[in-house]
Each structure stands twice: as C-alpha cells, then as structure tokens.
C-alpha positions in Angstrom: 0.0 0.0 0.0 1.3 3.5 -0.8 2.4 5.6 2.2 -0.2 8.2 3.1 1.3 11.6 3.8 -0.5 13.1 6.8 -2.4 16.3 6.0 -1.0 19.3 7.8 -2.2 22.8 8.2 0.4 25.2 6.6 0.6 28.9 7.6 2.4 31.1 5.2 3.9 34.5 5.5 3.0 36.7 2.5 5.6 39.2 1.5 8.8 37.6 0.6 7.3 34.1 0.6 4.4 34.2 -1.9 5.1 37.6 -3.5 8.1 39.8 -4.1 8.8 42.0 -1.0 9.8 45.7 -1.0 11.5 47.8 1.6 9.2 50.5 0.4 6.2 48.2 1.1 3.9 46.5 -1.4 1.1 49.1 -1.5 -1.2 48.1 -4.3 -2.4 45.2 -6.4 -0.2 46.4 -9.2 2.8 46.2 -6.9 1.8 42.7 -5.7 3.9 40.4 -7.9 4.1 36.6 -7.2 7.4 34.9 -6.8 8.0 32.4 -9.6 6.5 29.0 -8.6 4.9 30.2 -5.3 1.4 30.1 -6.7 2.0 26.6 -8.1 3.4 25.5 -4.7 0.2 26.6 -2.9 -1.9 24.8 -5.6 0.1 21.6 -5.2 -0.2 21.6 -1.4 -3.9 22.3 -1.6 -4.5 19.5 -4.2 -2.6 17.1 -1.9 -5.2 17.9 0.8 -3.4 20.3 3.0 -5.1 23.4 4.4 -3.3 26.7 3.7 -3.5 29.9 5.6 -1.7 33.3 5.5 -0.5 35.2 8.6 1.0 38.5 7.5 2.2 41.7 9.2 0.8 44.7 7.2 2.0 47.7 9.1 1.7 49.7 5.9 -1.9 50.1 6.8 -1.1 51.5 10.3 1.6 53.7 8.8 -0.9 55.2 6.2 1.0 53.8 3.2 -2.0 52.0 1.9 -5.7 51.4 2.9 -7.6 48.3 3.9 -9.2 48.5 0.5 -5.7 48.4 -1.1 -4.8 45.4 1.0 -8.1 43.7 0.1 -7.3 44.3 -3.6 -3.9 42.7 -3.2 -5.4 39.7 -1.5 -8.1 39.4 -4.1 -5.4 39.4 -6.9 -3.4 36.7 -5.0 -6.5 34.6 -4.3 -7.6 34.7 -7.9 -4.2 33.6 -9.1 -4.1 30.8 -6.6 -7.7 29.7 -7.5 -6.8 29.7 -11.3 -3.9 27.4 -10.5 -6.2 25.0 -8.6 -5.3 26.1 -5.1 -7.1 27.6 -2.1 -6.2 29.7 0.9 -8.6 28.9 3.7 -8.1 32.2 5.5 -5.8 35.3 5.7 -5.0 36.8 9.1 -3.2 40.2 9.0 -1.8 42.6 11.5 -2.4 46.3 10.4 -0.5 47.7 13.4 2.8 49.4 13.7 5.5 48.2 16.1 4.6 51.2 18.4 1.1 49.9 18.8 2.3 47.0 21.1 -0.5 44.7 19.8 -0.6 41.0 20.4 -0.9 40.1 16.7 2.2 41.5 15.2 4.8 38.8 14.6 7.1 37.8 16.3 4.1 37.6 18.7 1.8 34.8 17.9 -1.6 36.4 18.0 -2.2 35.9 14.2 -1.4 32.1 14.5 -3.6 31.7 17.6 -6.5 33.5 16.0 -6.3 31.3 12.9 -6.0 28.2 15.2 -9.0 29.2 17.2 -11.1 30.0 14.2 -10.2 26.9 12.1 -9.4 24.3 14.7 -5.7 24.2 13.8 -3.5 22.1 16.0 -0.5 24.5 16.1 1.7 21.6 17.4 1.4 19.9 14.1 1.2 22.9 11.9 4.0 24.2 9.6 4.8 27.9 9.4 6.8 29.1 6.4 8.4 32.5 6.5 11.4 34.5 5.3 12.1 36.5 8.5 13.2 35.7 12.0 9.9 37.0 13.4 8.0 34.5 11.3 10.1 31.7 12.8 9.8 33.1 16.3 6.0 33.3 16.1 5.9 29.6 15.0 8.3 28.5 17.8 6.3 30.4 20.4 3.2 28.2 19.7 5.0 24.9 19.1 4.7 24.9 15.3 7.3 23.6 13.0 9.0 26.5 11.2 10.6 26.5 7.7 12.7 29.4 6.4 12.7 30.3 2.7 15.6 32.2 1.2 13.3 34.5 -0.9 12.4 37.9 0.3 14.4 38.6 3.5 15.3 35.0 3.9 19.0 35.3 2.8 19.5 38.2 5.1 17.8 36.4 7.9 20.1 33.4 7.5 23.2 35.6 7.2 22.3 37.4 10.5 21.4 34.1 12.2 23.7 31.4 10.6 22.8 28.7 13.2 19.1 28.7 12.8 17.6 25.3 13.9 15.0 25.3 11.1 14.8 23.6 7.8 15.9 26.0 5.1 14.6 26.1 1.5 15.4 28.2 -1.5 11.8 28.9 -2.3 8.2 28.1 -1.2 8.1 25.7 -4.0 11.1 23.8 -2.7 9.6 23.8 0.8 6.3 22.4 -0.7 8.2 19.6 -2.5 9.7 18.6 0.9 6.2 18.5 2.5 4.8 16.5 -0.4 7.5 13.8 -0.5 
C-alpha cells in the first residue's frame, strides 16, 4: 500500500514568501507580484489535501502607506491567481498595526497564529509555518509549530544574520512544498 502523507495545516507569511517583497512596502495590487512558482506550490499543497493559511504583518496600513481597500485588492489578486492554479487559501490573518502599537498580533508575537488556530481548529503543534524572516520563525516557535525558512524575500538576510538557525531552510516556497509533499 502506498504511504499516506499526513495532512497538515500550513501557515504562510505573505511578502517575501508568496510575492516579491519591497523595503518601500507592497502598496497596491499592481505592486503585488508573485514569486515564480509560489502560486503553483500553494496549488500543489492544496491539491494534496493540506489546508493553507496566511499570517502577515501589514504595518503599511497602520503607517498610512495604503488602505484596507488596497490590502483587500492585493489579497483578491493573490487569491484569484491561486484559484486559477487550482489552489485555495482557507483564510488570511493580518496585523495592520505598527510596532509602536504594542499589539498581540504583530509577529514575532503569535496572535495571528492563535487567531487562525481558534477560528479553524488548527493544531498548532502539528502545523508548519513558512516564512522569510526571524519574526515568522519566532512566532511559530512560540506556539510549538514547525517553522521553515525560505531564502526568498528577506530569507537570505535572515540566514546571514542568524547562521545557526535550527530550522529547515529552502530556496523557495516551491522547494519547501516539495519537501512537504515527499
């Protein structure tokens, strides 16, 4: 009998993991550009039966760089591309706050992950969180999730600044997805 891969819940960071990141912030749907193969990675994971979620800091809202309508337009563009590829994102949790707001949802705090877990009955101990920054990995570790680092976005800088990270490291989301699927 073929080995059955257990289905896991996968929580993705957005900027730098799914789409190209920008130090000047991704502020509109026009500026939201997917990383090569990231959409296909999400589709492949969904088709294999995994549930996918996004947990993303979006302090550009709190800083006044873009509006919630702009953010919703970016997410609509992303979800349409994922849907066209045969994938699905179950839910998107985002933090609109700035670091000065001292909220509980801004990564590296784990409020976004806990909120998704409570809403969708995610067992965070068996979930995988994929990110490109140390704060993504810290948020995952804080709730007992497995964390993967991707080297897209801020990933190479994260690894350079923290060369002894105890996490699996992948070039791209697609590479991480292949590891999950095999």
